[in-house]
Each structure stands twice: as structure tokens, then as C-alpha cells.
Residue frames as qw, qx, qy, qz and C-alpha x, y, z in Angstrom:
[[0.338, 0.370, 0.769, -0.397, 110.36, 139.58, 93.53],
 [0.009, -0.152, -0.651, -0.744, 108.06, 139.38, 90.51],
 [0.494, 0.094, 0.192, -0.843, 104.48, 140.66, 90.18],
 [0.663, 0.202, 0.689, -0.212, 101.70, 138.21, 89.54],
 [0.637, 0.722, 0.033, -0.269, 101.46, 139.47, 85.97],
 [0.142, 0.720, -0.671, -0.109, 105.18, 138.98, 85.42],
 [0.424, -0.209, 0.875, -0.105, 104.95, 135.39, 86.70],
 [0.709, 0.456, 0.467, -0.269, 102.07, 134.71, 84.34],
 [0.485, 0.794, -0.292, -0.219, 104.15, 135.99, 81.39],
 [0.087, -0.572, 0.815, 0.019, 107.16, 133.90, 82.40],
 [0.568, 0.036, 0.801, -0.187, 105.03, 130.81, 82.70],
 [0.678, 0.648, 0.190, -0.290, 103.42, 131.53, 79.28],
 [0.356, 0.769, -0.506, -0.161, 106.75, 131.92, 77.58],
 [0.331, -0.357, 0.869, -0.095, 107.97, 128.74, 79.26],
 [0.674, 0.251, 0.651, -0.243, 105.00, 126.81, 78.02],
 [0.633, 0.733, -0.035, -0.245, 105.19, 128.13, 74.47],
 [0.121, 0.720, -0.676, -0.102, 108.91, 127.18, 74.49],
 [0.662, -0.153, 0.723, -0.123, 108.07, 123.57, 75.10],
 [0.795, 0.528, 0.297, -0.027, 107.18, 123.25, 71.45],
 [0.565, -0.391, 0.405, 0.603, 110.65, 122.95, 70.02],
 [0.357, 0.192, 0.571, 0.714, 111.40, 125.07, 66.94],
 [0.025, 0.811, 0.548, 0.203, 108.54, 127.34, 67.52],
 [0.244, 0.303, -0.093, 0.916, 109.31, 131.09, 67.44],
 [0.224, -0.649, -0.623, 0.374, 107.77, 132.82, 70.46],
 [0.151, 0.414, 0.236, 0.866, 106.36, 136.08, 69.13],
 [0.148, 0.046, 0.404, -0.902, 104.53, 138.87, 71.01],
 [0.610, -0.023, -0.329, -0.720, 101.44, 137.87, 69.00],
 [0.634, -0.080, -0.769, -0.021, 101.70, 134.26, 70.23],
 [0.202, -0.082, -0.664, 0.715, 102.03, 135.51, 73.85],
 [0.323, 0.037, 0.099, -0.941, 99.06, 137.81, 73.40],
 [0.679, -0.040, -0.510, -0.526, 96.86, 135.06, 71.96],
 [0.545, -0.050, -0.801, 0.242, 97.90, 132.63, 74.69],
 [0.185, -0.201, -0.595, 0.756, 97.09, 135.06, 77.55],
 [0.030, 0.760, 0.634, 0.136, 94.21, 136.85, 75.93],
 [0.264, -0.708, -0.136, 0.640, 95.95, 140.20, 76.25],
 [0.496, 0.859, 0.110, -0.069, 96.23, 142.97, 73.81],
 [0.809, 0.326, -0.051, 0.487, 99.55, 143.27, 71.84],
 [0.079, 0.803, -0.199, 0.557, 100.41, 146.75, 73.27],
 [0.635, -0.668, 0.276, -0.273, 100.44, 145.42, 76.88],
 [0.974, -0.003, 0.090, 0.210, 102.54, 142.42, 75.72],
 [0.551, 0.619, -0.121, 0.547, 105.12, 144.67, 74.15],
 [0.239, -0.800, 0.245, -0.493, 105.24, 146.72, 77.39],
 [0.841, -0.467, 0.261, -0.080, 105.75, 143.58, 79.53],
 [0.900, 0.252, -0.008, 0.356, 108.46, 142.26, 77.21],
 [0.260, 0.742, -0.244, 0.568, 110.32, 145.52, 77.81],
 [0.548, -0.680, 0.314, -0.372, 109.96, 145.17, 81.63],
 [0.960, -0.193, 0.197, 0.051, 111.08, 141.48, 81.63],
 [0.731, 0.489, -0.106, 0.464, 114.03, 142.35, 79.36],
 [0.032, -0.793, 0.301, -0.529, 115.07, 145.13, 81.80],
 [0.733, -0.514, 0.354, -0.269, 114.94, 142.57, 84.61],
 [0.166, 0.520, -0.823, -0.155, 117.18, 140.29, 82.48],
 [0.638, 0.019, 0.708, -0.303, 114.53, 137.51, 82.56],
 [0.747, 0.506, 0.424, 0.077, 114.09, 137.31, 78.78],
 [0.222, -0.387, 0.435, 0.782, 115.86, 138.34, 75.62],
 [0.571, 0.633, 0.470, -0.228, 113.91, 139.48, 72.55],
 [0.160, -0.313, 0.586, 0.730, 114.94, 139.64, 68.94],
 [0.616, 0.398, 0.006, -0.680, 112.48, 140.27, 66.12],
 [0.570, 0.369, -0.670, -0.302, 113.98, 137.41, 64.08],
 [0.307, 0.128, -0.916, 0.223, 114.49, 134.91, 66.87],
 [0.566, -0.585, -0.452, -0.366, 111.49, 135.89, 69.07],
 [0.473, -0.702, 0.286, -0.448, 111.32, 135.78, 72.86],
 [0.754, 0.071, -0.623, 0.194, 113.62, 133.52, 74.88],
 [0.650, -0.757, -0.044, -0.055, 114.03, 133.06, 78.59],
 [0.170, 0.711, -0.614, 0.298, 117.39, 133.88, 80.12],
 [0.481, 0.059, -0.827, 0.284, 118.90, 131.35, 82.58],
 [0.061, 0.053, 0.601, -0.795, 117.37, 133.24, 85.43],
 [0.574, 0.088, -0.102, -0.807, 114.05, 133.55, 83.63],
 [0.675, 0.060, -0.698, -0.230, 114.02, 129.83, 82.93],
 [0.270, 0.018, -0.797, 0.540, 114.78, 129.10, 86.65],
 [0.258, 0.097, 0.400, -0.874, 111.98, 131.35, 87.83],
 [0.653, 0.111, -0.315, -0.680, 109.42, 130.08, 85.25],
 [0.573, 0.044, -0.818, -0.021, 110.21, 126.47, 86.11],
 [0.073, -0.074, -0.758, 0.644, 109.59, 127.04, 89.78],
 [0.470, 0.132, 0.137, -0.862, 106.16, 128.67, 88.98],
 [0.685, 0.133, -0.565, -0.441, 105.24, 125.63, 86.83],
 [0.374, 0.067, -0.871, 0.312, 106.49, 123.33, 89.51],
 [0.182, 0.105, 0.591, -0.779, 104.21, 124.98, 92.17],
 [0.605, 0.154, -0.139, -0.769, 101.23, 124.98, 89.78],
 [0.686, 0.114, -0.669, -0.262, 101.45, 121.27, 88.89],
 [0.245, 0.005, -0.842, 0.480, 102.06, 120.23, 92.51],
 [0.346, 0.115, 0.388, -0.847, 98.99, 122.18, 93.57],
 [0.667, 0.122, -0.384, -0.626, 96.96, 120.44, 90.92],
 [0.542, 0.005, -0.835, 0.094, 97.99, 116.96, 92.29],
 [0.036, -0.060, -0.692, 0.719, 97.13, 118.18, 95.86],
 [0.466, 0.101, 0.088, -0.875, 93.72, 119.53, 94.84],
 [0.718, 0.098, -0.516, -0.457, 92.76, 116.33, 93.03],
 [0.589, 0.064, -0.784, 0.185, 94.29, 113.73, 95.40],
 [0.250, -0.098, -0.675, 0.687, 93.85, 115.32, 98.74],
 [0.242, 0.227, 0.314, -0.890, 90.84, 117.62, 98.40],
 [0.427, 0.365, 0.821, -0.105, 88.71, 115.63, 96.00],
 [0.351, 0.641, -0.069, -0.679, 88.44, 118.09, 93.16],
 [0.833, 0.391, 0.379, 0.102, 87.88, 116.77, 89.63],
 [0.591, -0.109, 0.328, 0.729, 90.51, 117.28, 86.97],
 [0.214, 0.614, 0.441, 0.618, 88.35, 119.87, 85.18],
 [0.345, -0.902, -0.246, -0.085, 88.18, 122.05, 88.36],
 [0.726, -0.508, -0.034, 0.463, 91.78, 122.26, 89.51],
 [0.570, 0.373, 0.155, 0.715, 93.55, 124.45, 86.84],
 [0.030, -0.778, -0.120, -0.616, 92.05, 127.82, 87.76],
 [0.669, -0.742, -0.022, -0.035, 92.51, 127.20, 91.51],
 [0.818, -0.161, 0.109, 0.541, 96.17, 126.23, 90.97],
 [0.386, 0.634, 0.141, 0.655, 96.61, 129.43, 88.93],
 [0.304, -0.864, 0.028, -0.399, 96.00, 131.34, 92.14],
 [0.821, -0.555, 0.100, 0.089, 97.95, 129.14, 94.48],
 [0.835, 0.273, 0.016, 0.478, 101.06, 129.06, 92.26],
 [0.221, 0.767, -0.097, 0.594, 101.91, 132.63, 93.24],
 [0.694, -0.720, 0.019, -0.031, 102.48, 131.82, 96.91],
 [0.409, 0.784, -0.412, 0.223, 106.08, 132.83, 97.41],
 [0.717, -0.590, 0.362, -0.081, 107.15, 130.74, 100.50],
 [0.194, 0.681, -0.685, -0.172, 110.64, 129.44, 99.70],
 [0.133, -0.239, 0.955, -0.113, 110.13, 125.90, 101.08],
 [0.673, 0.196, 0.333, -0.631, 106.48, 125.34, 100.18],
 [0.731, 0.424, -0.393, -0.363, 107.04, 123.54, 96.86],
 [0.320, 0.363, -0.859, 0.169, 109.60, 121.12, 98.36],
 [0.311, -0.031, 0.755, -0.576, 107.32, 120.34, 101.38],
 [0.731, 0.308, 0.116, -0.598, 104.30, 119.91, 99.08],
 [0.617, 0.445, -0.617, -0.199, 106.34, 117.59, 96.78],
 [0.105, 0.255, -0.903, 0.328, 107.45, 115.44, 99.74],
 [0.499, 0.094, 0.554, -0.660, 103.88, 115.33, 101.21],
 [0.755, 0.392, -0.064, -0.522, 102.52, 114.13, 97.88],
 [0.877, -0.094, 0.455, 0.119, 105.13, 111.35, 97.51],
 [0.182, -0.518, 0.523, 0.651, 107.25, 113.11, 94.83],
 [0.693, 0.524, 0.479, -0.121, 104.83, 112.75, 91.91],
 [0.441, -0.155, 0.502, 0.728, 106.31, 112.89, 88.47],
 [0.013, 0.344, 0.585, 0.735, 103.18, 114.03, 86.52],
 [0.302, 0.079, 0.346, -0.885, 100.27, 116.28, 87.31],
 [0.560, 0.308, 0.695, -0.329, 96.64, 115.11, 86.78],
 [0.590, 0.716, 0.020, -0.371, 96.68, 116.32, 83.17],
 [0.930, 0.212, 0.140, 0.267, 99.83, 114.35, 82.29],
 [0.324, 0.855, -0.253, 0.315, 102.27, 117.23, 82.31],
 [0.763, -0.024, -0.439, 0.474, 105.66, 116.47, 83.98],
 [0.393, -0.916, -0.079, -0.018, 106.35, 118.18, 87.25],
 [0.469, 0.652, -0.422, 0.420, 109.83, 119.80, 87.35],
 [0.763, -0.390, -0.382, 0.346, 111.93, 118.75, 90.28],
 [0.349, -0.881, -0.035, 0.317, 113.75, 121.19, 92.57],
 [0.486, -0.428, 0.446, 0.618, 116.78, 120.96, 90.26],
 [0.341, 0.542, -0.273, -0.718, 114.80, 121.69, 87.12],
 [0.093, 0.136, -0.927, -0.336, 114.85, 118.13, 85.81],
 [0.672, 0.117, 0.309, -0.663, 111.60, 116.39, 84.95],
 [0.624, 0.094, 0.775, 0.043, 110.16, 113.18, 83.59],
 [0.257, 0.142, 0.688, 0.664, 109.48, 112.58, 79.83],
 [0.349, 0.462, 0.164, -0.799, 107.16, 115.06, 78.14],
 [0.516, 0.299, 0.782, 0.183, 104.83, 113.48, 75.61],
 [0.085, 0.464, -0.238, -0.849, 104.40, 115.16, 72.23],
 [0.068, -0.073, -0.865, -0.491, 102.62, 112.58, 69.91],
 [0.517, 0.095, 0.262, -0.809, 98.89, 113.22, 69.52],
 [0.627, 0.236, 0.724, -0.165, 96.15, 110.73, 68.71],
 [0.571, 0.761, 0.055, -0.303, 95.70, 112.51, 65.35],
 [0.089, 0.738, -0.620, -0.253, 99.30, 111.69, 64.46],
 [0.536, -0.162, 0.827, -0.040, 98.71, 107.93, 64.54],
 [0.326, 0.148, -0.729, -0.584, 97.98, 105.61, 61.57],
 [0.821, -0.139, -0.047, -0.552, 94.72, 103.54, 61.59],
 [0.893, 0.011, -0.446, 0.053, 95.15, 100.29, 63.49],
 [0.311, 0.418, -0.555, 0.648, 97.45, 101.82, 66.07],
 [0.631, -0.638, -0.441, -0.021, 96.88, 101.21, 69.78],
 [0.283, 0.437, -0.352, 0.778, 98.00, 103.59, 72.47],
 [0.392, -0.613, -0.612, 0.311, 97.24, 104.91, 75.94],
 [0.006, -0.928, -0.128, -0.349, 96.39, 108.45, 76.91],
 [0.668, -0.059, -0.335, 0.662, 99.44, 110.08, 78.46],
 [0.148, -0.391, -0.266, 0.869, 98.39, 113.68, 78.76],
 [0.275, 0.789, 0.547, 0.060, 96.01, 116.35, 77.47],
 [0.378, 0.193, 0.139, 0.895, 96.98, 119.45, 75.52],
 [0.266, -0.523, -0.245, -0.772, 93.67, 121.15, 76.07],
 [0.259, -0.167, -0.782, 0.542, 92.97, 121.70, 79.79],
 [0.339, -0.202, -0.067, -0.916, 89.78, 123.69, 79.36],
 [0.451, 0.028, 0.705, -0.546, 86.84, 122.56, 81.46],
 [0.740, 0.388, -0.060, -0.547, 84.78, 121.94, 78.24],
 [0.586, 0.430, -0.676, -0.120, 87.31, 119.42, 76.88],
 [0.040, 0.259, -0.882, 0.391, 87.98, 117.70, 80.15],
 [0.574, 0.127, 0.503, -0.634, 84.29, 117.34, 80.82],
 [0.759, 0.402, -0.298, -0.416, 83.93, 115.78, 77.33],
 [0.394, 0.375, -0.832, 0.110, 86.62, 113.26, 78.21],
 [0.307, -0.074, 0.758, -0.571, 84.76, 112.45, 81.41],
 [0.723, 0.272, 0.131, -0.621, 81.61, 111.84, 79.38],
 [0.743, 0.424, -0.486, -0.180, 83.57, 109.46, 77.09],
 [0.892, -0.432, 0.134, 0.008, 85.13, 107.79, 80.18],
 [0.740, 0.442, -0.199, 0.466, 88.64, 108.73, 79.06],
 [0.452, -0.879, 0.144, 0.044, 91.38, 109.55, 81.55],
 [0.113, 0.732, -0.672, -0.004, 95.15, 109.38, 81.82],
 [0.316, -0.259, 0.910, -0.076, 96.08, 105.74, 81.16],
 [0.739, 0.391, 0.368, -0.407, 92.94, 104.92, 79.12],
 [0.415, -0.105, 0.770, 0.473, 93.67, 102.58, 76.19],
 [0.519, 0.658, 0.099, -0.536, 92.54, 103.72, 72.74],
 [0.568, 0.065, 0.685, 0.452, 92.63, 102.13, 69.35],
 [0.293, 0.543, -0.173, -0.768, 92.51, 104.35, 66.29],
 [0.660, 0.269, 0.702, 0.001, 90.38, 102.33, 63.84],
 [0.478, 0.560, 0.497, 0.459, 89.88, 104.78, 60.98],
 [0.090, -0.449, -0.005, 0.889, 90.55, 108.30, 59.75],
 [0.448, 0.696, 0.560, -0.038, 87.66, 109.64, 57.68],
 [0.480, 0.107, 0.317, 0.811, 89.08, 111.45, 54.65],
 [0.049, 0.773, 0.449, 0.446, 86.13, 113.90, 54.22],
 [0.223, -0.898, 0.017, -0.378, 86.74, 115.87, 57.48],
 [0.385, 0.466, -0.662, 0.443, 89.69, 114.06, 59.13],
 [0.681, -0.464, 0.263, -0.501, 87.53, 112.84, 62.01],
 [0.149, 0.367, -0.907, 0.146, 88.69, 109.76, 63.84],
 [0.845, -0.258, -0.269, -0.383, 86.91, 106.53, 64.56],
 [0.088, 0.477, -0.769, 0.417, 88.24, 105.10, 67.83],
 [0.757, -0.372, -0.524, -0.118, 87.64, 102.34, 70.34],
 [0.166, -0.667, 0.448, -0.571, 88.01, 103.20, 73.98],
 [0.385, -0.320, 0.799, -0.335, 89.24, 100.35, 76.26],
 [0.050, 0.012, 0.971, 0.233, 87.97, 97.82, 73.68],
 [0.318, 0.471, 0.623, -0.537, 84.42, 99.18, 73.74],
 [0.536, 0.662, 0.515, 0.095, 82.12, 100.17, 70.93],
 [0.486, 0.262, 0.233, 0.801, 83.38, 102.49, 68.19],
 [0.060, -0.856, -0.319, 0.402, 83.12, 106.23, 68.71],
 [0.502, 0.570, 0.220, 0.612, 83.73, 109.05, 66.13],
 [0.347, -0.760, -0.163, 0.524, 85.57, 112.11, 67.36],
 [0.392, 0.920, -0.016, -0.015, 86.83, 115.25, 65.58],
 [0.709, 0.395, -0.223, 0.539, 90.34, 115.92, 64.38],
 [0.076, -0.725, 0.297, -0.617, 90.60, 118.70, 66.96],
 [0.835, -0.471, 0.158, -0.236, 89.80, 116.13, 69.63],
 [0.945, 0.142, -0.056, 0.289, 92.60, 113.91, 68.26],
 [0.467, 0.581, -0.237, 0.623, 95.06, 116.80, 68.28],
 [0.365, -0.703, 0.239, -0.562, 94.21, 117.57, 72.02],
 [0.911, -0.374, 0.151, -0.084, 95.12, 114.13, 73.32],
 [0.181, 0.689, -0.701, 0.029, 98.81, 113.24, 73.81],
 [0.976, -0.075, -0.026, -0.201, 99.51, 109.51, 73.73],
 [0.227, -0.597, 0.768, 0.044, 102.08, 106.89, 74.54],
 [0.753, 0.252, -0.518, -0.317, 102.59, 103.77, 72.54]]
């Protein structure tokens, strides 16, 4: 049985590990969780003792097979709860993350599978992240951002990298959701801002940071 803090660390390491080739350092974990480096080093020691991770200064932190299994289950519960909160309880997509952060720690062995069946076996959560199945497999994870595209490209929003309320509320203001069609019209060389058209409507200028926060599908 893991503590709430240990589960949060496992999920953080899992999430950082999704970016292939990225070395997961104690500093990266500390920045992601907002914790001080000393507490991160202490938790790395605890998780290593439990054989949930291995740590090498050159290679960084990696989940063991058991650590990967446990982290995947936490992520599975979190994303299923997000679907439930949005589809069944009427929450908006900018409200569900923090609530799911609490619900994901419920330890009942069959809850995730029952929730999955009740929801109709969804493949993605409301933010476009794939939901791991009971066997650990999951649908395609999108990695190309709007900022990666060349001017003239057309795409649809597949997921969001930034799940903060501020960014999601900004997307609501622009009437952008998962599945929204966007055309990248121009990249402004001065500050790398992007001129886009949303669902064929009038042009809108957004920042490079905005473009890097939207994952797209061609």
C-alpha cells in the first residue's frame, strides 16, 4: 500500500516519462510537483527502497515494472474520474482536474474497472489524454503541437498539454475544445506568435506559448 504522497510521485514520474528521451531528474520532479529538492531526494530514496523506481545520476529516475504498473493504475483512475465528473455530474473541463486528484487515491480494487464499464469504456479523458486499460494498453497519445505546424496547415485539437484552469478558461473564451478545427495562417517572426482561424471564423492571434500548449491531429 502506498501513501498519497508516494502515489503523486509515481504519477509525476510516469507523466514526465511520456516525453521520450527526456531524462527525469530530481529537479524536474521538484519543479513539476512544486516541492523542494530535499524532499524529492528523500522520496526517491523511499521509492527505491520499495523497488518502485531506480535512480542513476547519469540516466535519471525510471519506474520499475511494478512502479510502472502502479503508476498506470493511478493515471487510469484519475482520467476515468475526469470523464465521470464531466459527463455524469456536469462539471466543466477546467474544474475536474483537482477533484480527480483526490478521487484517484481511492484504493478499491474493482472501482476503476466498474467505472470504466459504466462510462462505456472511453479511450480519452476530457483533456485528450489516453486512458490506460486494465492491461496497461492505451490509445494513441498525441505529441505534435500547434506551434510545430507550418503556415497553411489545417488540423483539429486532439489534446491539451496545459490543464490549468487559466488556460482551459481561455480556450472556452475562444470556443476551442477537443475536436475543434484550426488553420494556422501565419507565424509572426517578431515574437513567434501565431495567426489562426478557428472553425473557419475570423483570424485570431495567439502566443507561441498557446501554440505549444495545444496538441493536434492532422
